[in-house]
N, C-alpha and C positions, 0 to 999 in steps of 0.2 A: 564168586560174588557177581552181581548183575553187571557191575562195571567191567569186570574181567571178560565176561561173555561179550559185552558190547565191543571191547577192544579187539577181541579175536574176530568177531564177525566183521568189524570195520576193516581189519587187515585183509580178510578174505575178499571183501567186496572191492578193495583197492588193488587186488591182485598182488599183495605183498605176502607171498607164501612163506618166505623165510621168517618174516616178522610174526606171522600167525603161528607157525610151528614153535618159534622161540617163546611166544607168549603162553602157548599151551604147556610147554615144558616148565616155564618159570612158575606157573600157578599150581604145580603139583605139590603135594605134601610129602611125597616119597623122597628120601635123601639118598637112596642107594641107586644112583643113576650112573651108568657107564657113559663116558664122554663119546665114545664111538657110537653107541646106541642112540644117544641124543642127536648127534650129527646126522645119522642115517634117518631118524624120524623126521627131523627138520627138512632134510633133502626130499623125503617122500612127500611131505606137505607141499613143498615148493614145486615138485613135479606135478602134483594134482592141479595146482594153479596154472602152470605152464600149459598142460594139456587141455585145461578148461578154456584157455584163451582161444583155442580153435573152435570150441563149441558154442561159446556165448558168454553169458554172465553167470558167475558162480552162484548168485542168489537163485537163479532159475533152476539150478541143478543140485542144490545143497542136499536134498534128500538122497541123491545118488552117491554123494561123497561121504555120508556118515559111516557107511560100512568100510570104505577105504581108510578113513581116519582111524576107526577102531582097530582095523587090521594092522595098520602101521604101529599103533600104540602097543598092541599085544606083541607083535613081532619084535619090536625094539625095546620092550619092557619099560615103556613110558606110561606112568599112571596119569590118566586124564582127570581133570577136575569134574566132579559129578555135576556141577552146575552147567558146564558146557555140554556134557552128554545129554542132560535133561533138555536143555534148550534146543540142541540139534535134533533130538528125536521129536520134540514138540513141533518144530518147524517142518520136519518130514511128514508128520501126521497131518498138520494143517495144510501143507502143500497138496497132499493127496485128496483131502476133503474139498479144498477149494477148486482143484482141477476137475473133480467129479461134478461139483455143483455148477461151476462156471468154466467150461472147457476153453473159452477164449480169454481167460483172465491173464493180464500182463503182470506177472509176479514182480518184475523189477520195479515197475512204476508204483506198485503197491508197497513193496518191502523197503525200498531205498529211503523214502521219507521217514519211515519208522526207525531205521538204523541211524539216520542222521539226527533225528530228534533225540534218540537215546544218547548219542555222542554229545550233543549239545547239553542235555540234562546233566551229564557227568563232567561237563566242561573239558571234553577231550578234544585235542586238535584234529581238525579235518580240513580238507580242501575240496571244494566242488569239482575242481578241474581233475582231481585224481579218479573220479568216478567215471566209468565208461559204461555205456549201455549195451555193449557187446558188439 
């Protein structure tokens, strides 16, 4: 659902990798999940966030991470919600188009208000202080 995608993106933008990974696992419809695979998937998502902290803001590099997230899901047999995959691929495509048309675009300043607006629309808890600009 839209709310689930917003929760996951919100967790990523706040650098809560473990929470984002757990949300992705919790939204799957597959019931044949191995606890060790789930934990390794979540650890992989957390590692992406930790490594991203050195590069900047997750929103600026989301397109780069779609492949990594899909690889982790495949490797650890975690079925991802189709809505999340569709949203992530859409963001990757829009990111490419925007950077081609506007090479100097500031993705964070454009995307963060939209994510916050979506969280408010779904009445999800958030804190401005948790957001970092990189």
